[in-house]
Structure formats: structure tokens, C-alpha cells
DRENLUMMAR-893782 format. One record per atom (N, C-alpha, C): atom name; residue in one letter; y, z, x. Coordinates in nm, 4 decimals. Atoms other than C-alpha are relative to their C-alpha. Layout:
DRENLUMMAR-893782
   atom   res         c2         c3         c1
     CA     A          Y          Z          X
...
END
This chain:
DRENLUMMAR-893782
   atom   res         c2         c3         c1
      N     M     0.0479    -0.0456    -0.1583
     CA     M    19.1893    16.2303     9.5169
      C     M    -0.1209     0.0961    -0.0326
      N     M     0.1080    -0.0752     0.0377
     CA     M    18.8487    16.4000     9.5187
      C     M     0.0211     0.1152     0.1250
      N     F    -0.0329    -0.1166    -0.0884
     CA     F    18.9909    16.5983     9.8261
      C     F     0.1332     0.0652    -0.0139
      N     K    -0.1190    -0.0954     0.0104
     CA     K    19.2081    16.9013     9.8133
      C     K     0.1467    -0.0475     0.0677
      N     N    -0.0961     0.0349    -0.0814
     CA     N    19.4559    16.7573    10.0641
      C     N    -0.0168    -0.0915     0.1091
      N     E     0.0291     0.1126    -0.0672
     CA     E    19.5176    16.5148    10.3140
      C     E    -0.0648     0.0412     0.1338
      N     A     0.0513    -0.0495    -0.0967
     CA     A    19.3978    16.7278    10.5947
      C     A    -0.1624     0.0065    -0.0069
      N     Q     0.1164     0.0163     0.0253
     CA     Q    19.0603    16.7501    10.4328
      C     Q    -0.0482    -0.1359    -0.0067
      N     L     0.0516     0.1350     0.0035
     CA     L    19.0275    16.3935    10.3643
      C     L    -0.0144    -0.0492     0.1357
      N     W    -0.0005     0.0840    -0.1216
     CA     W    19.1251    16.2980    10.7028
      C     W    -0.1340     0.0645     0.0986
      N     K     0.1270    -0.0980    -0.0490
     CA     K    18.8314    16.5817    10.8318
      C     K    -0.1224    -0.0924    -0.0410
      N     A     0.1277     0.0590     0.0582
     CA     A    18.5810    16.4140    10.6031
      C     A    -0.0161    -0.1403     0.0619
      N     F    -0.0051     0.1507    -0.0594
     CA     F    18.6829    16.0539    10.7392
      C     F    -0.0532     0.0118     0.1387
      N     Q     0.0411     0.0191    -0.1570
     CA     Q    18.6476    16.1491    11.1135
      C     Q    -0.1278     0.0703     0.0098
      N     Q     0.1387    -0.0448     0.0180
     CA     Q    18.3060    16.3028    10.9929
      C     Q    -0.0961    -0.1153    -0.0276
      N     G     0.0438     0.1011     0.0471
     CA     G    18.2188    15.9594    10.8800
      C     G    -0.0421    -0.0448    -0.1447
      N     D    -0.0012     0.0158     0.1479
     CA     D    18.2596    15.9942    10.4975
      C     D     0.0469    -0.1387    -0.0228
      N     I    -0.0543     0.1471     0.0169
     CA     I    18.2832    15.6203    10.4108
      C     I     0.0864     0.0146    -0.1370
      N     E    -0.0961    -0.0086     0.0932
     CA     E    18.4503    15.7423    10.0620
      C     E     0.1142     0.0626     0.0480
      N     A    -0.1404    -0.0321    -0.0550
     CA     A    18.7261    15.9323    10.2374
      C     A     0.0537    -0.1292     0.0727
      N     F    -0.0453     0.1119    -0.0634
     CA     F    18.7725    15.6100    10.4457
      C     F     0.0651    -0.1093    -0.0913
      N     E    -0.0454     0.0937     0.1312
     CA     E    18.7912    15.3939    10.1209
      C     E     0.1085     0.0635    -0.0436
      N     E    -0.1034    -0.0534     0.0490
     CA     E    19.0196    15.6487     9.9989
      C     E     0.1418    -0.0164     0.0713
      N     I    -0.1233     0.0251    -0.0922
     CA     I    19.2766    15.6237    10.2974
      C     I     0.0132    -0.1446    -0.0271
      N     Y    -0.0634     0.1407     0.0083
     CA     Y    19.2563    15.2426    10.2743
      C     Y     0.0657    -0.0423    -0.1527
      N     E    -0.0645     0.0367     0.1314
     CA     E    19.3190    15.2200     9.9120
      C     E     0.1485     0.0895    -0.0107
      N     M    -0.1320    -0.1029    -0.0004
     CA     M    19.6056    15.5045     9.9359
      C     M     0.1159    -0.0695     0.0987
      N     H    -0.0891     0.0388    -0.1017
     CA     H    19.7921    15.3244    10.2353
      C     H     0.0125    -0.1464     0.0280
      N     S     0.0034     0.1556    -0.0371
     CA     S    19.6961    14.9593    10.2915
      C     S     0.1251    -0.0922    -0.0470
      N     A    -0.0906     0.0485     0.0366
     CA     A    19.9387    14.8290    10.0462
      C     A     0.1434     0.0171     0.0471
      N     T    -0.0987    -0.0335    -0.0762
     CA     T    20.2138    15.0077    10.1862
      C     T     0.0520    -0.0325     0.1213
      N     L    -0.0159     0.0629    -0.1244
     CA     L    20.1571    14.9238    10.5210
      C     L     0.0258    -0.1396     0.0030
      N     I    -0.0158     0.1432    -0.0147
     CA     I    20.1359    14.5753    10.4413
      C     I     0.1556    -0.0406    -0.0391
      N     A    -0.1321    -0.0009     0.0293
     CA     A    20.4739    14.5961    10.2702
      C     A     0.1043     0.0297     0.0959
      N     Y    -0.0828    -0.0410    -0.1277
     CA     Y    20.6307    14.7690    10.5597
      C     Y     0.0022    -0.1020     0.1015
      N     G     0.0376     0.0976    -0.1043
     CA     G    20.4702    14.5136    10.7959
      C     G     0.0872    -0.1391    -0.0363
      N     K    -0.0498     0.1372     0.0727
     CA     K    20.6251    14.2143    10.5873
      C     K     0.1384     0.0059     0.0050
      N     R    -0.1465     0.0065    -0.0149
     CA     R    20.9714    14.3485    10.6238
      C     R     0.0342    -0.0158     0.1567
      N     L    -0.0435     0.0154    -0.1329
     CA     L    20.9459    14.3561    10.9961
      C     L    -0.0395    -0.1399     0.0717
      N     C     0.0602     0.1275    -0.0818
     CA     C    20.7225    14.0525    11.0608
      C     C     0.0162    -0.0906    -0.0987
      N     A    -0.0200     0.1348     0.0935
     CA     A    20.8013    13.6811    10.9216
      C     A    -0.1233    -0.0373    -0.0245
      N     D     0.1535     0.0559     0.0107
     CA     D    20.4186    13.6055    10.9734
      C     D    -0.0742     0.1104    -0.0851
      N     H     0.0841    -0.0883     0.0845
     CA     H    20.2536    13.7630    10.6600
      C     H    -0.1225    -0.0009     0.0447
      N     H     0.1377    -0.0012    -0.0467
     CA     H    19.9171    13.6380    10.7770
      C     H    -0.0117     0.1095     0.1339
      N     L     0.0159    -0.1394    -0.1065
     CA     L    19.9591    13.8710    11.0909
      C     L    -0.0138     0.1012    -0.0445
      N     V    -0.0030    -0.1272     0.0403
     CA     V    20.0697    14.1422    10.9261
      C     V    -0.1190     0.0725    -0.0629
      N     K     0.1423    -0.0310     0.0529
     CA     K    19.7401    14.1375    10.6942
      C     K    -0.0901     0.0362     0.0853
      N     D     0.1079     0.0077    -0.0901
     CA     D    19.5304    14.0778    10.9848
      C     D     0.0410     0.1289     0.0942
      N     L    -0.0160    -0.1240    -0.0576
     CA     L    19.7078    14.3766    11.1631
      C     L    -0.0384     0.1197    -0.0499
      N     V     0.0433    -0.1272     0.0824
     CA     V    19.6569    14.6255    10.8833
      C     V    -0.1602     0.0057     0.0134
      N     Q     0.1276     0.0088    -0.0128
     CA     Q    19.2950    14.5248    10.8700
      C     Q    -0.0718     0.0521     0.1378
      N     D     0.0466    -0.0371    -0.1244
     CA     D    19.2487    14.5580    11.2377
      C     D     0.0344     0.1755     0.0251
      N     I    -0.0111    -0.1037    -0.0203
     CA     I    19.4208    14.8941    11.2163
      C     I    -0.1206     0.0909    -0.0711
      N     F     0.0975    -0.0795     0.0453
     CA     F    19.1671    15.0337    10.9784
      C     F    -0.1514    -0.0304     0.0554
      N     V     0.1357     0.0246    -0.0883
     CA     V    18.8628    14.8735    11.1848
      C     V     0.0222     0.0964     0.1039
      N     D    -0.0012    -0.0683    -0.1134
     CA     D    19.0130    15.0483    11.4691
      C     D    -0.0042     0.1419    -0.0117
      N     I     0.0341    -0.1348     0.0189
     CA     I    19.0419    15.3824    11.3213
      C     I    -0.1226     0.0437    -0.0536
      N     W     0.1397    -0.0395     0.0168
     CA     W    18.6988    15.3677    11.1722
      C     W    -0.0764     0.0109     0.1260
      N     T     0.0726    -0.0004    -0.1350
     CA     T    18.5756    15.2740    11.5057
      C     T     0.0007     0.1004     0.0945
      N     R    -0.0344    -0.1213    -0.0928
     CA     R    18.7387    15.5593    11.6752
      C     R     0.0243     0.1248    -0.0826
      N     R    -0.0470    -0.1161     0.0984
     CA     R    18.7569    15.8199    11.4065
      C     R    -0.0644     0.1283     0.0591
      N     K     0.0657    -0.1083    -0.0649
     CA     K    18.5321    16.0643    11.6128
      C     K     0.1057     0.0630     0.0949
      N     T    -0.0856    -0.0478    -0.1083
     CA     T    18.7992    16.0862    11.8823
      C     T     0.1280     0.0027    -0.0433
      N     L    -0.1170     0.0026     0.0612
     CA     L    19.1035    16.0692    11.6591
      C     L     0.0423     0.1434    -0.0047
      N     R    -0.0546    -0.1364     0.0200
     CA     R    19.3340    16.3873    11.6622
      C     R    -0.0040     0.0222    -0.1374
      N     D    -0.0240    -0.0511     0.1510
     CA     D    19.3674    16.6122    11.3179
      C     D     0.1249    -0.0484    -0.0103
      N     L    -0.1368     0.0195     0.0452
     CA     L    19.6528    16.5075    11.1167
      C     L     0.0471     0.0694    -0.1165
      N     H    -0.0626    -0.0772     0.1315
     CA     H    19.8886    16.6648    10.8537
      C     H     0.0584    -0.1207    -0.0789
      N     T    -0.0614     0.1104     0.1004
     CA     T    20.0378    16.3161    10.7313
      C     T    -0.0897    -0.1228     0.0486
      N     I     0.0546     0.1458    -0.0297
     CA     I    19.7971    16.0199    10.7218
      C     I     0.0979    -0.1245     0.0064
      N     R    -0.0991     0.1149     0.0147
     CA     R    20.0967    15.7816    10.6188
      C     R     0.0723    -0.0172     0.1161
      N     Y    -0.0830    -0.0027    -0.1204
     CA     Y    20.2975    15.8662    10.9120
      C     Y    -0.0822    -0.0557     0.1192
      N     Y     0.0841     0.0316    -0.1082
     CA     Y    20.0179    15.8228    11.1481
      C     Y    -0.0159    -0.1617    -0.0216
      N     L     0.0058     0.1434     0.0362
     CA     L    19.9667    15.4812    10.9882
      C     L     0.1090    -0.0825     0.0348
      N     F    -0.0927     0.0637     0.0027
     CA     F    20.2902    15.3776    10.9821
      C     F     0.0476    -0.0097     0.1580
      N     K    -0.0107    -0.0285    -0.1374
     CA     K    20.3421    15.4745    11.3531
      C     K    -0.0646    -0.1123     0.0810
      N     I     0.0772     0.0970    -0.0307
     CA     I    20.0497    15.2541    11.4316
      C     I     0.0389    -0.1501     0.0078
      N     M    -0.0271     0.1286     0.0532
     CA     M    20.1577    14.9565    11.2554
      C     M     0.1207    -0.0440     0.0858
      N     R    -0.1446     0.0460    -0.0873
     CA     R    20.5259    14.9607    11.4265
      C     R    -0.0372    -0.0161     0.1178
      N     N     0.0245     0.0179    -0.1328
     CA     N    20.3678    14.9965    11.7515
      C     N    -0.0745    -0.1588     0.0193
      N     R     0.0650     0.1316    -0.0186
     CA     R    20.1476    14.6952    11.7194
      C     R     0.0889    -0.1161    -0.0354
      N     L    -0.1250     0.0856     0.0237
     CA     L    20.4291    14.5078    11.5598
      C     L     0.0933    -0.0321     0.1194
      N     S    -0.0962     0.0302    -0.1231
     CA     S    20.6395    14.5737    11.8673
      C     S    -0.0820    -0.0602     0.1025
      N     K     0.0678     0.0720    -0.0938
     CA     K    20.3764    14.4536    12.0962
      C     K    -0.0353    -0.1289    -0.0243
      N     V    -0.0080     0.1504     0.0487
     CA     V    20.3477    14.1234    11.9031
      C     V     0.1006    -0.0570    -0.0006
      N     H    -0.1400     0.0559    -0.0178
     CA     H    20.7161    14.0933    11.8938
      C     H     0.0094    -0.0170     0.1552
      N     Q    -0.0251     0.0089    -0.1196
     CA     Q    20.7285    14.1426    12.2619
      C     Q    -0.0659    -0.1314     0.0491
      N     K     0.0768     0.1188    -0.0307
     CA     K    20.4675    13.8647    12.2962
      C     K     0.0315    -0.1275    -0.0536
      N     T    -0.0207     0.1362     0.0747
     CA     T    20.5750    13.6115    12.0397
      C     T     0.1158     0.0040    -0.0859
      N     A    -0.1480    -0.0277     0.0612
     CA     A    20.8994    13.7359    11.8596
      C     A    -0.0216    -0.0601    -0.1332
      N     H     0.0323     0.0126     0.1484
     CA     H    20.7585    13.7175    11.5137
      C     H     0.0938     0.0939    -0.0722
      N     L    -0.0711    -0.0952     0.0702
     CA     L    20.9748    13.9960    11.4100
      C     L     0.1186    -0.0480    -0.1004
      N     V    -0.0872     0.0518     0.0858
     CA     V    21.1964    13.9183    11.0963
      C     V     0.1504    -0.0006     0.0641
      N     S    -0.1241    -0.0043    -0.0375
     CA     S    21.5422    13.8194    11.1926
      C     S     0.1006     0.0255    -0.1470
      N     E    -0.1095    -0.0412     0.1077
     CA     E    21.8536    13.9199    10.9509
      C     E    -0.0042    -0.1199    -0.0735
      N     G    -0.0022     0.1234     0.1013
     CA     G    21.8413    13.5481    10.7975
      C     G    -0.1278     0.0045    -0.0652
      N     D     0.1385     0.0646     0.0645
     CA     D    21.4577    13.5467    10.7295
      C     D    -0.0462     0.1239    -0.1241
      N     V     0.0499    -0.0936     0.0817
     CA     V    21.4624    13.8751    10.5126
      C     V     0.0266    -0.0103    -0.1369
      N     H    -0.0362    -0.0016     0.1599
     CA     H    21.5851    13.7275    10.1802
      C     H    -0.1437    -0.0577    -0.0549
      N     E     0.1191     0.0368     0.0488
     CA     E    21.2295    13.5955    10.1518
      C     E    -0.0886     0.1253    -0.0652
      N     F     0.0692    -0.1355     0.0173
     CA     F    21.1232    13.9702    10.0945
      C     F     0.0868     0.0931    -0.0913
      N     E    -0.0866    -0.0802     0.0855
     CA     E    21.3878    14.0761     9.8574
      C     E    -0.0542     0.0476    -0.1202
      N     D     0.0836    -0.0269     0.1201
     CA     D    21.1647    14.0872     9.5538
      C     D    -0.0915     0.1357     0.0551
      N     E     0.0636    -0.0942    -0.0636
     CA     E    20.9710    14.3746     9.7498
      C     E     0.0770     0.1030    -0.0092
      N     L    -0.0722    -0.1026     0.0247
     CA     L    21.2596    14.5783     9.7213
      C     L     0.0173     0.0625    -0.1421
      N     T    -0.0344    -0.0181     0.1392
     CA     T    21.2979    14.5705     9.3640
      C     T    -0.0628     0.1361    -0.0531
      N     P     0.0698    -0.0922     0.0912
     CA     P    21.0457    14.8470     9.2340
      C     P     0.0636     0.1487     0.0366
      N     S    -0.0744    -0.1343    -0.0274
     CA     S    21.2311    15.1500     9.4269
      C     S     0.1348     0.0043    -0.0364
      N     I    -0.1252     0.0502     0.0283
     CA     I    21.5579    15.0071     9.3451
      C     I     0.0292     0.0065    -0.1700
      N     E    -0.0024     0.0057     0.1436
     CA     E    21.4853    14.9610     8.9597
      C     E     0.0234     0.1465    -0.0516
      N     W    -0.0072    -0.1474     0.0557
     CA     W    21.4470    15.3453     8.9369
      C     W     0.1328     0.0150    -0.0006
      N     L    -0.1575    -0.0511     0.0130
     CA     L    21.7824    15.3877     9.0664
      C     L     0.0918    -0.0670    -0.0853
      N     I    -0.0698     0.0784     0.0832
     CA     I    21.9192    15.1297     8.8529
      C     I    -0.0104     0.0830    -0.1358
      N     T     0.0113    -0.0751     0.1301
     CA     T    21.7800    15.3098     8.5359
      C     T     0.0736     0.1157    -0.0018
      N     Q    -0.0646    -0.1231    -0.0279
     CA     Q    21.9128    15.6397     8.6604
      C     Q     0.1459    -0.0178    -0.0015
      N     Q    -0.1387     0.0339     0.0131
     CA     Q    22.2627    15.4890     8.7248
      C     Q     0.0607    -0.0827    -0.1031
      N     E    -0.0333     0.1055     0.1205
     CA     E    22.2770    15.2466     8.4509
      C     E     0.0771    -0.1003     0.0539
      N     T    -0.1060     0.0819    -0.0626
     CA     T    22.4178    14.9833     8.6750
      C     T    -0.0894    -0.1488    -0.0488
      N     S     0.0757     0.1046     0.0251
     CA     S    22.3428    14.6138     8.6119
      C     S    -0.0755    -0.0874     0.1022
      N     T     0.0988     0.1139    -0.0925
     CA     T    22.1229    14.3174     8.7611
      C     T     0.0781    -0.0591     0.0846
      N     I    -0.0866     0.0808    -0.1096
     CA     I    22.4144    14.1634     8.9467
      C     I     0.0076     0.1124     0.1091
      N     Q     0.0046    -0.1017    -0.1299
     CA     Q    22.4424    14.4927     9.1376
      C     Q    -0.0860     0.0178     0.0662
      N     L     0.1303    -0.0260    -0.0510
     CA     L    22.1013    14.5109     9.2040
      C     L    -0.0262    -0.0990     0.0934
      N     D     0.0045     0.1338    -0.0964
     CA     D    22.1155    14.1403     9.3655
      C     D     0.1078     0.0301     0.1020
      N     H    -0.1062    -0.0219    -0.0708
     CA     H    22.4360    14.2486     9.5165
      C     H    -0.0559     0.1133     0.1183
      N     L     0.0459    -0.0862    -0.1127
     CA     L    22.2675    14.5439     9.7042
      C     L    -0.1093    -0.0629     0.0611
      N     Q     0.1100     0.0688    -0.0488
     CA     Q    21.9690    14.3627     9.7791
      C     Q     0.0289    -0.0930     0.1377
      N     R    -0.0595     0.0855    -0.0868
     CA     R    22.1639    14.0934     9.9503
      C     R     0.0695     0.0809     0.1234
      N     A    -0.0649    -0.0441    -0.0989
     CA     A    22.3712    14.3429    10.1418
      C     A    -0.0965     0.0685     0.0831
      N     I     0.1084    -0.0704    -0.1022
     CA     I    22.0514    14.5471    10.2808
      C     I    -0.0541    -0.1224     0.0825
      N     T     0.0715     0.1210    -0.0860
     CA     T    21.9090    14.2045    10.3997
      C     T     0.1042    -0.0387     0.1228
      N     Q    -0.1127     0.0335    -0.0813
     CA     Q    22.2692    14.1763    10.5862
      C     Q     0.0038     0.1101     0.1262
      N     L     0.0012    -0.1337    -0.0958
     CA     L    22.2149    14.5238    10.7792
      C     L    -0.0665    -0.0459     0.1364
      N     P     0.0581     0.0004    -0.0942
     CA     P    22.1379    14.5097    11.1281
      C     P    -0.1597     0.0446     0.0089
      N     D     0.1505    -0.0106     0.0275
     CA     D    21.7420    14.5119    11.1740
      C     D    -0.0317     0.1490     0.0241
      N     R     0.0507    -0.1110    -0.0241
     CA     R    21.7183    14.8758    11.2923
      C     R     0.0599     0.0937    -0.1013
      N     Q    -0.0831    -0.0863     0.1180
     CA     Q    21.9813    15.0104    11.0317
      C     Q    -0.0973    -0.0569    -0.1528
      N     R     0.0548     0.0398     0.1349
     CA     R    21.7776    14.7996    10.7649
      C     R    -0.1456     0.0789    -0.0096
      N     E     0.1190    -0.0805     0.0099
     CA     E    21.4341    14.9590    10.8863
      C     E     0.0166     0.1572    -0.0222
      N     A    -0.0476    -0.1533     0.0354
     CA     A    21.5889    15.3011    10.8663
      C     A    -0.0003     0.0291    -0.1550
      N     V    -0.0079    -0.0021     0.1750
     CA     V    21.6859    15.2511    10.5109
      C     V    -0.1297    -0.0261    -0.0766
      N     M     0.1144     0.0287     0.0688
     CA     M    21.3702    15.1105    10.4031
      C     M    -0.1094     0.1491     0.0255
      N     L     0.0891    -0.1204    -0.0242
     CA     L    21.1653    15.4064    10.5695
      C     L     0.0748     0.1189    -0.0789
      N     A    -0.0797    -0.1297     0.0700
     CA     A    21.4152    15.6781    10.4312
      C     A    -0.0169    -0.0233    -0.1647
      N     F    -0.0051     0.0029     0.1365
     CA     F    21.4469    15.5320    10.0715
      C     F    -0.0859    -0.0646    -0.0664
      N     Y     0.0954     0.0599     0.0623
     CA     Y    21.1730    15.3117    10.0112
      C     Y    -0.1296     0.0692     0.0076
      N     H     0.1240    -0.0514    -0.0253
     CA     H    20.8822    15.5165    10.1725
      C     H     0.0296     0.1588     0.0185
      N     D    -0.0225    -0.1376     0.0079
     CA     D    21.0432    15.8629    10.1529
      C     D    -0.0403     0.0627     0.1173
      N     F     0.0363    -0.0929    -0.0951
     CA     F    21.0074    15.9680    10.5048
      C     F     0.1080     0.0747     0.0397
      N     S    -0.1265    -0.0872    -0.0490
     CA     S    21.2181    16.2456    10.6843
      C     S     0.0672    -0.0836     0.0990
      N     N    -0.0508     0.0435    -0.1317
     CA     N    21.4435    16.1880    10.9640
      C     N    -0.0694     0.0084     0.1157
      N     D     0.0637     0.0059    -0.1064
     CA     D    21.2048    16.3075    11.1969
      C     D    -0.1106    -0.0999    -0.0056
      N     E     0.1045     0.0830     0.0266
     CA     E    20.9205    16.1036    11.0614
      C     E     0.0558    -0.1373     0.0383
      N     I    -0.0499     0.1329    -0.0259
     CA     I    21.1470    15.7917    11.0781
      C     I     0.0071    -0.0066     0.1624
      N     A    -0.0245     0.0006    -0.1664
     CA     A    21.2454    15.8929    11.4522
      C     A    -0.1412    -0.0176     0.0399
      N     G     0.1412     0.0078    -0.0554
     CA     G    20.8589    15.9103    11.5294
      C     G    -0.0300    -0.1630    -0.0168
      N     I     0.0623     0.1284     0.0278
     CA     I    20.7845    15.5861    11.3821
      C     I     0.0731    -0.0990     0.0812
      N     M    -0.1081     0.1065    -0.0601
     CA     M    21.0956    15.3862    11.5220
      C     M    -0.0068     0.0488     0.1411
      N     S    -0.0146    -0.0246    -0.1210
     CA     S    21.0495    15.5567    11.8538
      C     S     0.1221     0.0234     0.0515
      N     I    -0.1589    -0.0304    -0.0511
     CA     I    21.4106    15.6834    11.8844
      C     I     0.0088     0.1447    -0.0272
      N     N    -0.0064    -0.1609     0.0428
     CA     N    21.5567    16.0405    11.8493
      C     N     0.0611     0.0005    -0.1222
      N     H    -0.0445    -0.0570     0.1140
     CA     H    21.6472    16.2264    11.5595
      C     H     0.1548    -0.0535    -0.0378
      N     Q    -0.1089     0.0187     0.0206
     CA     Q    22.0122    16.1535    11.6192
      C     Q     0.0222    -0.1425    -0.0531
      N     S     0.0177     0.1605     0.0034
     CA     S    21.9828    15.7600    11.6453
      C     S    -0.0370    -0.0387    -0.1504
      N     V     0.0174     0.0077     0.1133
     CA     V    21.8090    15.8015    11.3042
      C     V     0.1206     0.0074    -0.0964
      N     I    -0.1176    -0.0201     0.0521
     CA     I    22.1108    15.9690    11.1587
      C     I     0.1039    -0.1180     0.0152
      N     N    -0.1119     0.0867    -0.0202
     CA     N    22.3460    15.7348    11.3035
      C     N    -0.0372    -0.1452    -0.0574
      N     H     0.0308     0.1162     0.0516
     CA     H    22.1465    15.4105    11.1956
      C     H     0.0174     0.0263    -0.1636
      N     L     0.0086    -0.0144     0.1105
     CA     L    22.1226    15.5515    10.8408
      C     L     0.1777     0.0175    -0.0653
      N     N    -0.1312    -0.0153     0.0300
     CA     N    22.5009    15.6690    10.8327
      C     N     0.0924    -0.1345    -0.0082
      N     R    -0.0574     0.1193    -0.0009
     CA     R    22.6084    15.3082    10.9444
      C     R    -0.0315    -0.1031    -0.0774
      N     A     0.0346     0.0722     0.1058
     CA     A    22.3968    15.1579    10.7208
      C     A     0.0765     0.0416    -0.1609
      N     L    -0.0697    -0.0121     0.1293
     CA     L    22.5375    15.3443    10.4254
      C     L     0.1475    -0.0264    -0.0160
      N     T    -0.1373     0.0331    -0.0212
     CA     T    22.8922    15.3085    10.5509
      C     T     0.0099    -0.1428    -0.0490
      N     T    -0.0173     0.1568     0.0661
     CA     T    22.8458    14.9174    10.5099
      C     T    -0.0538    -0.0245    -0.1301
      N     L     0.0067     0.0090     0.1650
     CA     L    22.6904    14.9579    10.1934
      C     L     0.0945     0.0504    -0.0848
      N     R    -0.0936    -0.0499     0.0763
     CA     R    22.9385    15.1638    10.0550
      C     R     0.1061    -0.0763    -0.0046
      N     A    -0.1051     0.0989     0.0310
     CA     A    23.2086    14.9143    10.1590
      C     A    -0.0424    -0.1136    -0.0652
      N     S     0.0399     0.1304     0.1021
     CA     S    23.0081    14.6286     9.9945
      C     S    -0.0110     0.0508    -0.1342
      N     F    -0.0022    -0.0437     0.1429
     CA     F    23.0060    14.8427     9.6718
      C     F     0.0730     0.1011    -0.0141
      N     L    -0.1046    -0.1204     0.0037
     CA     L    23.3265    15.0573     9.6582
      C     L    -0.0114     0.0492    -0.1569
      N     K    -0.0004    -0.0525     0.1389
     CA     K    23.2628    15.0856     9.2645
      C     K    -0.1583     0.0169    -0.0511
      N     A     0.1451    -0.0188     0.0185
     CA     A    22.8807    15.1145     9.2960
      C     A    -0.0434     0.1228    -0.0119
      N     P     0.0118    -0.1563    -0.0219
     CA     P    22.7979    15.4839     9.1933
      C     P    -0.1438    -0.0007     0.0328
      N     F     0.1165    -0.0307    -0.0652
     CA     F    22.4279    15.4412     9.3006
      C     F    -0.0043    -0.0137     0.1536
      N     I    -0.0052    -0.0207    -0.1363
     CA     I    22.5158    15.3965     9.6480
      C     I     0.0570     0.1378     0.0602
      N     L    -0.0553    -0.1504    -0.0523
     CA     L    22.7045    15.7323     9.6468
      C     L    -0.1205     0.0731    -0.0333
      N     F     0.1284    -0.0541     0.0067
     CA     F    22.3663    15.8516     9.4946
      C     F    -0.0769     0.0021     0.1221
      N     L     0.1215     0.0105    -0.1246
     CA     L    22.1717    15.7194     9.8039
      C     L     0.0574     0.1162     0.1018
      N     A    -0.0555    -0.0666    -0.1011
     CA     A    22.4368    15.8641    10.0307
      C     A    -0.0178     0.1739    -0.0301
      N     S    -0.0044    -0.1190     0.0127
     CA     S    22.4177    16.1994     9.8464
      C     S    -0.1601     0.0463     0.0326
      N     L     0.1248    -0.0379    -0.0586
     CA     L    22.0331    16.2149     9.9390
      C     L    -0.0028     0.0172     0.1434
      N     F     0.0086     0.0000    -0.1286
     CA     F    22.1056    16.2236    10.2838
      C     F     0.0588     0.1655     0.0368
END
């Protein structure tokens, strides 16, 4: 990164620095697409929304507020746009459609598997268990463990209060723990909380 921190990067972007804009796009577009695909069954729509978000922030760059966390801001915009689409077309992923995206869970979970020396069978079981969680619990788990957002950031992205985030994560971990009574990495996930 040619900029010392995100605040400097954002400031350069606001001033029309195309390299700053490209860096923001390179840093965040792939994770935005992955996040959107977990929430929306229409992958083409997700890619279009991500492109629209970047076009929109470029167009409005001079009027945007200063940020300390670009990723949080972009995730919040993505979720809001997907919510608007959902209200109009009901494209959000249902619990049964998530199995298409199981392979996208693998990178983050592979690290946990290596650390905990669990088997591939347990990974498959965990992925299936995550897909069976209610939508809000699944989204909270994804934001917390795959995108490393804090509970406050998750609350902002999901437009819920801090306690609701804790409740969603606790319920999800309880469900996953019940599904994996003998899996040590679920206890590791719970210890991160």
C-alpha cells in the first residue's frame, strides 16, 4: 500500500487520486462480492451492485465523509443495497440455497483445521451446519469469523443493535456446538468470542 493508513488513502481518493481509488477497489471488491454472494442468490446482480457501489463512491467522492475503516463502510453500503433489492425482488439467499456457496467458506476454515488438526469430514460437517443456520445467524457468523468484523461493526452492517449481534452469534455457536459435540475447533471459535 502506498498510503500510510486507510485515512490517508481515503483522503487521497476524496481528492480524486485515481491510484487511491484503484487501491480501494483492489483491496475490497473481491470480499464485497464474496459477502454479497452469501446474501444473494443472483451472482450477476451481486457483481453489478459491487460495480455500482464503486462507480457511485467515485462520483460522490467529494461529498463523502471522512472514514477510519473503508471496509466497514463498503460492507454497510453493500448490505443496504442488497436489502433494497430484497424488498423489491426477494433475491436474498434462502437457507436451502446456501449449499452453492460452501466452497467459499473453505479458505478461512482451512486455517482453523490446520490449527486444530481436524479432518476433512469435520470441515464438510461444519459447512453443512453453517448453511443450516437461520439467515441472520449465518450472516453474523460470516461477518465475525470470515471477515473479522467486531460486534459493533456487525451491528452497523446488519442494522441491528449490539446485543442482537451477540444473541445471533451465541445462538449460532450453540447450534454449531450441538452439531459438533466432539469437535475442538468449534470450542476454539467460541473462545474467540
